[in-house]
MITORFI-565337 format. One record per residue: residue in three letters; x negated, y, z of N, C-alpha, C in turn. Coordinates in steps of 0.001 Angstrom, whole numbers, padded with zeros to 6 digits, always signed. Atoms other than C-alpha are relative to their C-alpha. Last residue first. Layout:
N
ALAXYZXYZXYZ ...
This chain:
406
ARG+000504+001126-000807+053714+097644-102563+000043-001262-000854 ARG-000112+001292+000669+054265+101003-104195-000553-001074+000936 SER+000631+001095-000709+054948+104405-102664+000247-001299-000730 SER-000540+001314+000320+055711+107686-104345-000768-001052+000765 HIS+000822+001111-000472+055301+111271-103317+000695-001310-000346 ASN-000739+000843-000941+057171+113726-105516-000894-001160+000411 LEU-000942+000894+000675+054607+115967-107084+000775-000747+001058 SER-000904+000813-000813+052706+118968-105765+000930-000814-000888 ILE-001368-000129+000517+049854+120192-107899+000894-000926+000800 GLN-000898+000111-001151+046525+120683-106148+001443+000279-000419 GLY-000497+001356-000138+044416+119935-109197+000978-000186+001127 SER-000950+000268+001083+043998+123559-110201+000597-001400+000107 LYS-001265-000658-000318+042452+124226-106797+001056-000278-001066 SER+000049-001451+000124+039758+121674-107552+001363+000579+000322 VAL-000709-000541+001161+039896+118134-106242-000138+001515-000001 PRO-000504-001368-000166+037506+116264-103963+000680+000488-001270 LEU+000159-000742+001253+037292+112487-104382+000562+001404+000175 THR-000583-001336-000093+036720+110575-101136-000307+000765-001269 ILE+000463-000890+001072+036135+106822-101451+000743+001326+000132 SER-000793-001241+000027+036483+104757-098266-000605+000939-001034 PHE+000615-001029+000846+035244+101163-098585+000947+001193-000037 THR-000856-001079+000517+036319+098947-095669-000838+000978-000810 THR+000680-001212+000476+034708+095602-094872+001024+000996-000518 GLY-000403-000678+001218+035793+092501-092987-000743+001298-000267 LYS-001213-000788-000235+035822+090907-089555+000443+000791-001226 ARG-001164+000868-000235+033335+088021-089877+001285+000776+000296 LYS+000084+001413+000341+030367+090437-089648+001254-000760+000462 GLU+000429+000787-001146+031425+094043-089302+000057-001464-000382 SER-000069+001448+000090+031851+096659-091977-000506-000651+001276 GLU-000071+000516-001367+032462+100336-092515+000167-001509-000085 VAL-000206+001443-000171+031344+101848-095808-000006-000333+001489 GLU+000358+000413-001352+031670+105501-096784+000367-001470+000169 ILE-000437+001329-000425+031606+106581-100417-000478-000236+001422 THR+000859+000691-000957+031439+110201-101600+000606-001362+000338 GLY-000596+000592-001193+032837+112114-104545-001024-000641+000912 LYS+000370-000862-001145+031423+114529-107096+000589-000516+001306 LEU-001231-000702-000394+033281+112541-109815-000217+000920+001199 LYS-000407-000865+001120+029953+111601-111407+001257+000797+000329 HIS+000943-001129+000067+028784+110296-108007+000385+000973-001115 VAL-000409-000931-001057+031901+108136-107683-000897+001234+000002 THR-001286-000603+000383+031114+106536-111048+000460+001024+001030 SER+000235-000926+001108+027441+105938-110196+001278+000722-000397 TYR+000620-001208-000544+028291+104437-106797-000240+001042-001089 VAL-000967-000646-000890+030677+101961-108393-000560+001318+000523 MET-000963-000669+000863+028242+101172-111252+001045+000748+000833 LEU+000703-001167+000529+025512+100408-108716+000933+000802-000893 MET-000036-001040-001035+028016+098172-106939-000737+001242-000452 GLY-001389-000374-000271+028575+096166-110124+000100+001118+001019 LEU-000416-001042+000945+024916+096234-111196+001435+000454+000252 GLY-000009-001309-000641+023827+094381-108046+000475+001113-000909 THR+001122-000799+000504+022857+091307-110055-000093+001359+000683 GLY-000238-001380+000423+025027+088756-108241-001254+000704-000477 GLU-000034-000042+001458+024571+084963-108159+000161+001423-000529 THR+001179+000679+000537+023414+084849-104527-000054+000082-001522 LYS-000364+001302+000561+025986+087454-103500-001223-000623-000670 THR-000197+000902-001132+024931+090292-101155+000399-001398-000472 SER-001346+000541-000128+023525+092098-104182+000062-000910+001213 TYR-000273+000540-001333+020520+094331-104812+001447-000455+000055 TYR+000385+001401-000152+019433+094624-108452+000121-000507+001431 PRO+000093+000912+001152+019664+098420-108503-000505-001374+000402 ARG+001346-000018+000553+020612+099982-105151-000086-000989-001159 GLY+000145-001001+001052+024293+100646-104563-001391+000112-000563 LEU-001028+000011+001035+024442+098845-101229-000242+001105-001028 ARG+000578+000316+001307+021119+098706-099401+001027-000021-001124 SER+000960-001036+000392+022227+100503-096202-000574-000237-001391 ILE-000716-001218+000373+025299+098259-095943-000960+001058-000537 GLU-000615+000239+001306+023165+095111-095994+000744+001241-000488 GLU+001080+000090+000980+020976+096397-093149+000557-000196-001402 ASN+000461-001352+000342+023985+097510-091137-001091-000008-001058 ASP+000675-000676-001099+025546+094031-091201-000525+001347-000490 MET+001435-000244+000205+028130+092899-093710-000590+000605+001261 GLY+000614-001203-000536+031656+091455-093637-001493+000092-000277 VAL+001188+000351-000796+032801+087861-094162-000693+001220+000598 GLY+000944+001057+000330+036313+088749-095314-001190-000112+000932 THR+000140+000693-001286+039297+090717-094080-000984-001155-000146 ASP-000196+001446+000039+039241+093238-096923-000179-000576+001398 ARG+000418+000762-001185+039744+096977-097061+000284-001479-000194 ILE-000087+001394+000415+039872+099369-100019-000569-000844+001134 LYS+000533+000950-000984+040594+102974-099062+000257-001419-000482 ILE-000280+001375+000406+040982+105611-101786-000666-000927+001013 ILE+000684+001045-000765+041204+109186-100508+000461-001360-000513 ILE-000678+001281+000190+042055+112052-102864-000811-001066+000717 SER+000753+001071+000649+040814+115377-101500+000894-001221-000167 LYS+000198-000371+001399+042352+118708-100499-000878-001006-000747 ASN+000998-001086+000069+041923+117874-096789-000382+000337-001445 ALA+000366-000590-001291+043814+114580-097106-001074+001050-000223 GLU+000706-001283+000077+045587+112802-099962-000261+000540+001406 TYR-000739-001115-000582+046557+109136-100157-000840+001273-000101 VAL+000369-001256+000655+045602+105879-101826+000865+001111+000587 ASP-000767-001182-000406+045623+102614-099881-000541+001232-000700 ILE+000341-001118+000887+044551+099206-101148+000902+001167+000361 TYR-000825-001200-000193+044507+096402-098552-000517+001110-000914 LEU+000696-001158+000557+043147+092998-099604+000936+001195+000097 THR-000808-001083+000569+044497+090248-097348-000913+001122-000489 GLY-000132-001215-000802+043016+086891-096414+000874+001018-000691 GLY-001099-000874+000382+041808+083634-097916+000059+001231+000896 ASN-001168+000200-000869+039595+081200-096022+001215+000824-000408 GLU+000089+001246-000770+036625+080646-098350+001284-000278+000784 LYS-000377+001170+000797+037485+083255-101018-000057-001311+000783 MET-001027+000748-000726+037580+086168-098575+000318-001340-000653 ALA+000415+000078-001403+034367+087990-099578+000979-000814+000833 GLU+001048+001014-000109+035197+087119-103184-000533-000122+001421 ILE-000627+001317+000128+038437+089081-102856-001029-001117+000167 GLY-000808+000257-001183+036658+092173-101533+000630-001379-000033 ASN+000907+000226-001127+033969+092043-104201+000775-000334+001264 LYS+000594+001329+000157+036607+091599-106888-000945-000318+001150 TYR-001024+001005-000301+038581+094616-105631-000595-001408-000052 LEU-000222+000001-001445+035439+096785-105542+001045-001042+000402 ASN+001206+000531-000653+034461+095825-109090+000187-000088+001510 ILE-000033+001458+000172+038041+096370-110286-001218-000647+000666 LEU-000985+000572-000921+038036+099882-108806+000028-001529-000093 CYS+000454-000241-001379+034809+100918-110556+000938-000669+001004 GLN+001044+000992-000255+035907+099341-113842-000537+000109+001422 GLN-000610+001327-000059+039151+101328-113746-001043-001068+000320 LEU-000700+000112-001273+037306+104534-112884+000644-001381+000145 GLN+000968+000121-001078+034849+104045-115731+000676-000153+001356 ASN+000662+001304+000050+037546+103321-118291-000966-000197+001165 LYS-000923+001094-000326+039738+106282-117317-000715-001345+000073 ASP+000095+000949+001107+036956+108893-117246+000810-001235+000374 TYR+000906+001136-000120+038063+111521-114735+000007-000816-001288 ARG+000458+000378+001330+039902+114815-114181-001051-001103+000133 LYS+001437-000086+000213+041769+115091-110893-000333-000458-001420 TYR+000476+000368+001329+045352+115713-109779-001520+000158-000089 LEU+001105-000810+000502+046694+115718-106225-000501-000534-001333 SER-000552-000962+000958+050151+114293-105474-001089+000871-000619 ASN+000896-001096+000380+049067+111132-103661+000657+000895-001038 LYS-000674-001215-000448+050907+108400-101790-000919+001191-000250 PHE+000438-001207+000715+050121+104940-103121+000814+001201+000470 ASN-000804-001164-000360+050280+101764-101029-000574+001240-000683 TYR+000316-001232+000723+049118+098302-102044+000938+001128+000421 GLU-000949-000998-000504+048941+095058-100099-000421+001367-000529 VAL+000335-001401+000274+047252+092252-102021+001111+000901+000533 GLU-001177-000847+000196+047362+088694-100677-000450+001449-000190 VAL+000111-001351-000566+044329+086456-101139+001250+000790-000345 ASP-000906-000093-001155+044691+082708-101659-000121+001336+000728 HIS+000794+000164-001221+041615+082620-103940+000843+000158+001263 MET+000871+001165+000149+043450+082038-107245-000768-000306+001279 ASN-000803+001196-000243+046138+084485-106107-000829-001275-000096 ALA-000218+000113-001447+043529+087245-105871+000795-001266+000331 TYR+001282+000427-000575+042401+086639-109462+000127-000170+001512 PRO+000214+001425+000323+046038+086805-110608-001301-000541+000593 ILE-000899+000890-000751+046495+090073-108586-000166-001476-000389 ILE+000709+000781-001000+043386+091816-110022+000884-001003+000734 VAL+001052+000819+000597+044862+093076-113285-000601-000954+001024 ASN-000635+001085+000748+048080+094263-111635-001029-000930-000636 LYS-000632+000903-000971+046122+096279-109061+000611-001195-000719 THR+001058+000827-000600+043864+097728-111768+000566-000972+001036 TYR+000577+000895+001000+046888+098935-113760-001037-000937+000632 GLU-000979+001036+000324+048783+100369-110804-000615-001034-000948 MET-000121+000849-001190+045713+102258-109542+000973-001145-000259 GLU+001208+000816-000109+044968+103559-113038+000069-000942+001203 ALA-000004+000979+001089+048555+104768-113569-001198-000938+000108 GLU-000999+001040-000250+048702+106436-110145-000032-001076-001073 LEU+000585+001344-000132+045378+108268-110495+001038-001115+000119 ASN+000075+000269-001436+046950+111748-109932-000452-001430+000303 SER-001204+000534-000614+046230+112817-113503-000217-000229+001486 TYR-000250-000917-001111+043821+114543-115860+001302-000437+000648 LEU-001394-000241-000377+042355+111993-118229+000050+001040+001110 MET-000265-000889-001120+039055+111588-120088+001497+000209+000205 ASN-000565+000755-001117+038555+108511-122251+000421+000883+001180 GLU-001239+000654+000440+038048+110322-125572+000677-000782+001119 SER-001103-000964+000109+035595+112718-123880+001312-000677-000404 GLN-000294-000256+001404+033294+109889-122784+001251+000863-000119 PRO-001410+000155+000381+031960+110056-119225+000232+000385-001461 LYS-000806-001166-000360+028137+109834-119096+001450-000223-000453 ALA+000184-001186+000835+026676+106365-119368+000898+001135+000459 PHE+000759-001009-000742+026654+103913-116466-000162+001293-000794 ALA-000869-000553-001044+029472+101831-117988-000704+001072+000812 LEU-000714-001153+000572+027251+101421-121049+000944+000632+001009 PHE+000871-001172-000072+025024+099220-118887+000672+001235-000572 ASP+000114-000406-001406+027830+096748-118332-000865+001239+000138 SER-001259-000680-000338+028512+096700-122068-000005+000472+001450 VAL+000067-001333+000605+024831+095883-122706+001260+000799+000333 ILE+000936-000773-000825+025062+092992-120229-000116+001427-000534 LYS-000689-000322-001258+028186+091743-122028-000891+000836+000912 GLU-000917-001104+000276+026378+092014-125370+000778+000401+001246 ALA+000796-001219+000110+023533+089875-123996+000884+001215-000265 ARG+000391-000383-001355+026016+087207-122891-000803+001301-000015 LYS-001217-000484-000663+027570+087142-126357-000311+000456+001421 LEU-000251-001339+000532+024088+086870-127872+001233+000623+000648 GLU+000961-000895-000657+023381+083942-125561+000155+001428-000498 GLN-000403-000147-001409+026554+082194-126691-000919+000973+000738 LEU-001170-000881-000034+025719+082866-130349+000487+000236+001425 SER+000473-001362+000275+022224+081379-129904+001156+000998+000067 TYR+000706-000479-001197+023644+078248-128250-000442+001459-000180 GLU-001028-000238-001014+026078+077855-131131-000623+000526+001293 ILE-000629-001279+000348+023193+078270-133613+001080+000355+001021 TYR+000915-001072-000400+021275+075504-131862+000586+001384-000284 LYS-000034-000057-001460+024296+073209-132131-000918+001112+000510 LYS-001206-000741-000379+024594+074042-135816+000111+000143+001518 GLU+000293-001413+000217+020967+072925-136274+001206+000872+000368 GLU+000972-000388-001034+021750+069547-134734-000314+001484-000105 GLN-000750-000196-001239+024858+069237-136901-000917+000441+001139 THR-000395+001206-000725+022690+069724-139972+000798+000359+001252 ILE+000731+000208-001254+022556+072765-142248+000574-001220+000726 THR+001322+000586+000262+023563+072833-145952-000793-000267+001267 GLU-000122+001456+000080+027291+073320-145397-001335-000687-000193 SER+000667+000615+001149+026933+076916-144191+000124-001517+000052 GLN-001015+000493+000933+029518+078213-141740-000608-000708-001212 ASN-000697+001118-000646+026970+078541-138925+001057-000615-000915 LEU+000854+001179+000099+024794+080682-141160+000683-001235+000569 LEU+000008+000399+001414+027599+083204-141551-000801-001283-000187 GLN-001330+000545+000279+028080+083262-137766+000112-000449-001461 LEU-000075+001334-000590+024327+083665-137270+001359-000651-000249 PHE+000759+000929+000848+024234+086567-139728+000062-001425+000553 GLY-000690+000190+001280+027021+088409-137902-000706-001010-000888 ASN-001193+000799-000237+025506+087904-134427+000740-000303-001307 THR+000447+001380-000219+022143+089193-135614+001181-000935+000194 VAL+000473+000527+001291+023745+092357-137004-000397-001466+000131 THR-001170+000163+000875+025727+092994-133815-000398-000617-001344 LEU-000763+001143-000497+022680+092383-131606+001191-000286-000907 PRO+000605+001260+000485+020577+094702-133788+000735-001245+000499 ASN+000026+000071+001466+023110+097535-133198-000679-001270-000514 ARG-001258+000557+000520+023794+096827-129499-000042-000150-001520 ILE+000018+001461-000049+020163+097322-128444+001237-000593-000666 GLU+001080+000488+000848+019855+100951-129548-000011-001524-000045 HIS-000385-000201+001396+023261+101834-128123-001062-000562-000943 SER-001106+000894+000344+022392+100261-124769+000405+000140-001460 VAL+000482+001360+000235+018970+101958-124555+001125-000909-000468 SER+000890+000063+001157+020273+105509-125012-000417-001433-000329 ALA-000678-000479+001207+023309+105336-122737-000885-000178-001233 SER-000983+000985+000451+021669+103147-120104+000657+000419-001308 LEU+000641+001133+000655+018574+105338-119802+001024-000957-000594 GLU+000674-000444+001227+020479+108540-119116-000618-001174-000763 SER-000995-000472+000962+022914+106981-116637-000643+000378-001324 VAL-000683+001177+000548+020208+105007-114825+000990+000420-001074 LEU+000965+000699+000853+018125+108176-114406+000645-001218-000658 ASN+000176-000804+001215+021108+110138-113114-000944-000684-000978 LEU-001182+000182+000838+021938+107332-110671-000090+000796-001295 ARG-000021+001380+000494+018420+107225-109244+001167-000213-000964 GLU+001039+000112+001026+018202+111006-108952+000007-001386-000624 SER-000409-000819+001132+021526+111134-107113-001000-000107-001148 ASN-001062+000720+000705+020556+108240-104874+000451+000748-001246 LEU+000623+001138+000669+017285+109972-103980+001031-000804-000780 TYR+000783-000514+001129+019119+113232-103228-000631-001142-000790 LYS-000948-000440+001021+021722+111469-101085-000731+000511-001245 GLU-000544+001210+000615+018987+109631-099185+000980+000357-001116 ARG+001046+000593+000818+017180+112927-098560+000502-001246-000720 ALA+000208-000877+001157+020345+114640-097393-001057-000585-000936 LYS-001124+000173+000926+021256+111702-095147-000188+000832-001260 MET+000079+001346+000572+017786+111668-093544+001107-000226-001015 ASN+001115+000007+000944+017843+115446-093050-000131-001355-000687 ALA-000420-000767+001180+021313+115306-091469-001096+000010-001067 ILE-000972+000818+000728+020210+112519-089094+000440+000704-001282 ILE+000754+001105+000596+017138+114535-088083+000924-000879-000832 GLN+000748-000584+001110+019296+117620-087538-000820-001061-000718 GLU-000920-000198+001118+021748+115556-085471-000694+000627-001208 ILE-000399+001306+000542+018939+114311-083240+000896+000173-001216 LEU+001140+000566+000721+017466+117789-082795+000361-001342-000647 LEU+000216-000832+001187+020828+119326-081889-001138-000552-000849 MET-001013+000389+000985+021525+116419-079541-000143+000796-001289 ILE+000359+001322+000517+018225+117049-077751+000997-000459-001057 ILE+001214-000128+000821+018939+120786-077400-000370-001338-000636 ALA-000338-000745+001216+022538+120298-076190-001201+000091-000939 MET-000819+000872+000844+021500+117582-073726+000342+000689-001313 LEU+000867+001011+000597+018708+119791-072419+000781-000954-000897 LEU+000875-000593+001016+021019+122757-071926-000869-001047-000685 LEU-000780-000544+001108+023808+120854-070152-000906+000506-001118 HIS-000554+001086+000791+021499+118722-068018+000783+000511-001209 THR+001095+000754+000626+019448+121689-066837+000540-001103-000895 THR+000544-000779+001126+022497+123906-066240-001104-000760-000729 LEU-000981-000151+001071+024287+121297-064134-000576+000715-001222 GLY-000318+001295+000612+021311+120217-062056+000938+000132-001189 TYR+001148+000456+000780+020017+123735-061374+000315-001309-000738 PHE+000198-000928+001121+023449+124960-060330-001145-000461-000886 ALA-001032+000262+001011+024188+121877-058210-000194+000891-001222 LEU+000295+001287+000614+020877+122189-056321+000991-000299-001122 THR+001209-000211+000803+021492+125883-055679-000370-001272-000755 TRP-000424-000704+001201+025034+125089-054545-001182+000327-000915 PHE-000767+000906+000856+023732+122442-052139+000397+000697-001306 GLU+000912+000980+000582+021043+124721-050702+000741-000935-000962 ARG+000649-000598+001170+023521+127563-050221-000933-000993-000690 ASN+000715-001258-000191+025637+125475-047917-000654+000474-001298 LEU+000473-000388+001324+028264+122838-048607-000638+001381+000086 GLU-000711-001169+000505+028516+121493-045093-000609+000407-001338 GLN-000913-000340-001092+027582+118159-043519+000832+001223-000362 PHE+000322-001261-000655+026138+117117-046855+001028+000268+001098 TYR+001195+000238-000807+026291+113444-047903-000441+001270+000729 PHE-000404+000709-001216+029905+113858-049073-001200-000282+000919 SER-000446-000971-001004+028709+116533-051525+000420-000679+001307 LEU+001125-000350-000869+026776+113870-053450+000428+000931+001137 ALA+000282+001151-000864+030000+112408-054858-001096+000334+001001 SER-001186+000175-000847+031063+115831-056160-000193-001165+000962 PHE+000132-000938-001127+027487+116377-057335+001244-000021+000896 TYR+001127+000390-000848+027639+113222-059452-000098+000917+001227 PHE-000431+001155-000792+031111+113990-060823-001089-000419+000986 LEU-001014-000514-000932+029952+117431-061932+000504-001116+000911 MET+000726-000669-001078+026850+115784-063381+000959+000622+001017 THR+000622+001024-000852+028981+113356-065357-000762+000627+001161 SER-001036+000643-000817+031132+116207-066637-000593-001053+000931 LEU-000418-000944-001037+028135+118259-067809+001026-000646+000938 SER+001126-000127-000930+026699+115265-069684+000355+000933+001154 ILE+000036+001253-000767+030106+114585-071214-001135+000039+001019 LEU-001086-000044-000984+030408+118249-072233+000041-001275+000853 SER+000339-001010-001009+026992+118198-073894+001068+000053+001087 ALA+001057+000549-000853+027749+114942-075701-000371+000965+001116 CYS-000548+001111-000789+031053+116333-077026-001038-000560+000966 ILE-000856-000559-001046+029571+119642-078152+000505-001097+000927 ILE+000862-000772-000904+026752+117947-080042+000812+000546+001168 ARG+000755+000963-000803+029127+115372-081515-000905+000705+001000 ASN-000868+000501-001072+031493+118154-082591-000697-001037+000871 ARG-000186-001060-001003+028721+119880-084533+000845-000489+001171 SER+001250-000264-000712+027714+116686-086339+000176+001027+001117 GLY+001008-000717+000759+031230+115663-087301-001204+000323+000872 LEU-000031-001458-000039+033094+113074-085292-001037+000588-000939 ARG-000818-000487+001118+033477+109425-086330+000099+001521-000033 ASN+000745+000150+001247+030560+108355-084129+000799+000434-001223 PHE+001105-000956+000061+032266+109758-081013-000701-000054-001359 TRP-000568-001326+000292+035514+107824-081568-001100+001031-000211 HIS-000604+000100+001332+033641+104521-081755+000591+001339-000432 SER+000996+000126+001065+031391+105431-078819+000622+000000-001396 LEU-000171-001110+000940+034072+106768-076450-000859-000152-001245 LEU-001358+000090+000547+034400+103489-074527+000246+001064-001069 PRO-000010+000756+001265+030607+103608-074194+001389-000193-000604 VAL+000517-000752+001150+031066+106456-071624-000017-000824-001293 LEU-000881-000975+000642+033370+104669-069176-000537+000594-001299 VAL-001342+000514+000288+031781+101424-067933+000803+000968-000875 PHE+000101+001173+000863+028113+102376-068130+001380-000525-000407 ILE+000360-000476+001341+028816+105836-066711-000011-001165-000991 ILE-001142-000777+000504+030644+104363-063714-000272+000473-001426 THR-001021+000970+000373+027892+101766-063268+001232+000697-000568 SER+000375+000550+001307+025230+104484-063340+001022-001022-000480 PHE-000170-001029+001020+027053+106313-060528-000330-000531-001393 PHE-001426-000296+000171+027484+103281-058301+000213+000955-001170 LEU-000622+001188+000576+023888+102121-058762+001476+000255-000297 SER+000451+000089+001385+022560+105658-058178+000632-001192-000703 LEU-000727-001054+000715+024662+105997-055022-000362-000030-001478 TYR-001344+000512+000254+023330+102619-053912+000881+001049-000685 VAL+000055+001160+000889+019723+103729-054266+001404-000458-000373 GLY-000693-000221+001270+020369+107219-052863-000022-001169-000956 GLU-001416-000351-000063+017854+107077-050067+000571+000186-001401 GLY-000359-001268-000614+014575+105300-050579+001499+000249+000003 GLY-000558+000059-001352+013691+102545-053038+000389+001375+000519 ILE+000422-001245-000669+011424+103040-056040+000474+000011+001443 PHE+001446+000104-000230+011846+099382-057048-000525+001248+000715 PHE+000168+000835-001196+015607+099664-056585-001480-000168+000335 ARG-000464-000814-001138+015581+102585-059066-000102-000787+001307 TYR+001067-000923-000385+013413+100557-061447+000418+000865+001183 MET+001147+000761-000505+015872+097685-061500-001105+000934+000474 ASN-000269+000407-001388+018800+100085-061772-001118-000836+000599 LEU-000165-001169-000885+017502+101868-064864+000162-000427+001463 ILE+001334-000559-000270+016249+098660-066514+000089+001175+000967 VAL+000760+000947-000825+019650+096942-066223-001357+000594+000391 TYR-000663+000070-001304+021623+099943-067489-000781-000913+000951 LEU+000391-001204-000734+019137+100494-070317+000591-000005+001406 ALA+001400+000159-000407+019559+096878-071484-000464+001202+000819 LEU+000086+001001-001071+023358+097287-071480-001431-000158+000512 VAL+000303-000634-001277+023215+100545-073476-000155-001005+001143 ARG+001319-000640-000055+022886+099018-076938-000367+000495+001391 LYS+001033+000928+000454+025750+096499-076874-001395+000592+000137 TYR+000402+000935-001058+027988+098706-074756-001198-000855-000415 GLY-001016+000776-000694+028169+101526-077298-000594-000963+001024 GLY+000126+001443+000161+025333+102589-079605+001042-000845+000689 TYR+000318+000424+001361+025757+106300-080303+000083-001517-000178 LEU-000904-000607+000969+027594+107298-077141-000258-000498-001415 ALA-001357+000499-000239+025882+104879-074734+000976+000541-001042 VAL-000063+001364+000531+022471+105669-076258+001400-000581+000167 ILE+000166-000074+001454+022998+109394-075678+000106-001384-000627 ILE-001270-000415+000598+024389+108837-072165-000094+000033-001520 PHE-000979+001055-000259+021314+106860-071033+001330+000325-000680 PRO+000160+001061+001013+018928+109326-072701+001012-001126+000158 ILE-000112-000583+001339+020491+112139-070606-000250-001055-001082 TYR-001306+000278+000597+021097+110025-067496+000178+000630-001385 ARG-000151+001368+000503+017438+109778-066487+001307-000218-000770 LEU-000839-000080+001205+016976+113549-066232+000296-001375-000597 ASP+000616+000626+001177+015592+113813-062721+001034-000074-001121 ILE-000950+000257+001082+016392+116222-059899-000759-000719-001108 ILE+000556+000284+001323+014587+116465-056577+001138-000276-000980 TYR-000686+001049+000747+015492+118050-053258-000659-000189-001371 GLY+000298+001318-000524+013277+119976-050833+000664-001141-000730 ILE-000861+000249-001161+014619+123514-051235-000176-001423+000538 GLU+000582-000589-001203+011657+124335-053457+000823-000298+001244 LEU-000466-001348-000313+012935+121936-056097-000620+000488+001304 LYS-000070-000260-001441+011023+118933-057397+000373+001459+000251 ILE+000160-001445-000238+011765+117857-060972+000196+000258+001495 PRO-001196-000854-000069+011267+114096-061238-000367+001473+000164 PHE+000482-001378-000115+008128+112238-062394+001188+000958+000001 ALA+001329+000011-000619+008757+108520-061869-000536+001406+000229 MET-000119+000347-001412+012494+108826-062465-001345+000038+000718 CYS-000821-001032-000655+012074+110720-065749+000132-000272+001501 LEU+000872-001165-000225+009214+108400-066710+000767+001131+000676 VAL+000940+000354-001072+011467+105361-066235-000899+001185+000328 MET-000731+000018-001274+014242+106966-068309-000942-000278+001173 THR-000362-001381-000337+011844+107821-071151+000720+000074+001344 LEU+001224-000635-000502+010372+104302-071136+000275+001445+000421 SER+000241+000556-001339+013875+102879-071468-001230+000637+000628 THR-000985-000635-000885+014538+105222-074400-000171-000493+001428 LEU+000461-001368-000247+011297+104098-076063+000959+000743+000930 MET+001211+000055-000819+012255+100421-075664-000502+001407+000350 ILE-000418+000369-001357+015781+101035-076917-001198-000035+000936 LEU-000655-001156-000597+014380+102915-079927+000485-000293+001425 ILE+001010-001010-000330+011937+100104-080719+000633+001197+000692 TYR+000809+000482-001117+014623+097430-080499-001045+001024+000430 ILE-000822+000035-001212+017044+099395-082668-000834-000424+001201 ASN-000239-001348-000521+014483+100264-085332+000691-000031+001357 PHE+001267-000388-000604+013476+096628-085771+000115+001381+000625 THR+000082+000697-001286+017105+095728-086356-001281+000354+000730 GLN-000971-000534-000942+017417+098419-089039-000114-000651+001374 LEU-001241+000764-000039+014233+097435-090857+000906+000518+001088 ARG+000142+001380-000458+011689+100218-091101+001339-000715-000058 ASN+000182+000884+001145+011974+103356-093261-000196-001458+000394 GLU-001170+000015+000872+013545+105493-090513-000149-000936-001198 LEU-000592+001325+000087+010958+104531-087867+001065-000116-001081 PHE+000990+001009+000335+008536+107462-087979+000601-001369-000265 ILE+000669-000352+001231+011238+110134-088169-000956-001106-000432 MET-000876+000317+001128+013378+108446-085508-000672+000281-001337 
């Protein structure tokens, strides 16, 4: 994982499946031989890990390779291996979606317990091949259970540590990137806006002159249009600046959510998109009103534009959980793949052909200033969900009457 983390996502998957398959084959080719005459191999550890993290789509290839090689080896236990691997293949990937939503520590515990449970089931099935459950069987079961439990726990610990390191590094890089954009945008935007304003004023005066021709007036109109476009770009960059004291509010976000919802409804109606809105939050937070409004509008517009071909529904839910304000924005549009999700929030990257990427960069910048986090879940042709978590201080935990809007 360390060597592949900077490669394309799809490339990573194929390489990891290939390496996992090789691991299973080597486990079967070089098993652990016990003094009592039996052997134990660890083929199901990588099999279970891929099944939990990747689901059916990723583990299918491993299931085929495992059984093909087991039939190639031959000997006793071929059909028991086929039966057992089929049970794992059918049941364990069912837990994948739930498993991936767990925290790091719970994933380690969960995977270890699943590995232990599968081995308990395996030895229960194997017990029918013994005429009596003698000391040899219990010795074999002890070694098998403890080996799988400990190795699964160790491997999962390493995997989760690698994932945590990757996330921490990405978070640090994003933080540095957003801080740099914020500092540059504030200084550069103000410096550019002043000459733009002066130039715009002189061109308007010149346009009113009676001594210039119609052809020259046309050129002036073009210049004014381009100046207007340049001012819009400067305004977009000012959104990355530090929060302005005159725009700061301390509230439960209800006014901003209502305002942005009402602003976006006409745009949604133009694209046959229905807006479903629900607000249920009593927690207070301090924020820049203008930046938060622009952040929400950008996300709403992206969701609506993802559904503009066939229409759909934009779901906006605001609620409180674990001393944080949660904002969920879900659409039923075209969706994104993992590669597109991983690039969201980077400067000049956009999933739209005409986009600049500044809108999503502004979203990530605003959430970063509020010490919040963004999680994105998406699937092609099924839609996208943005989950924004904004932590609140103890002073912000003021109970109000819950309200709901639709």
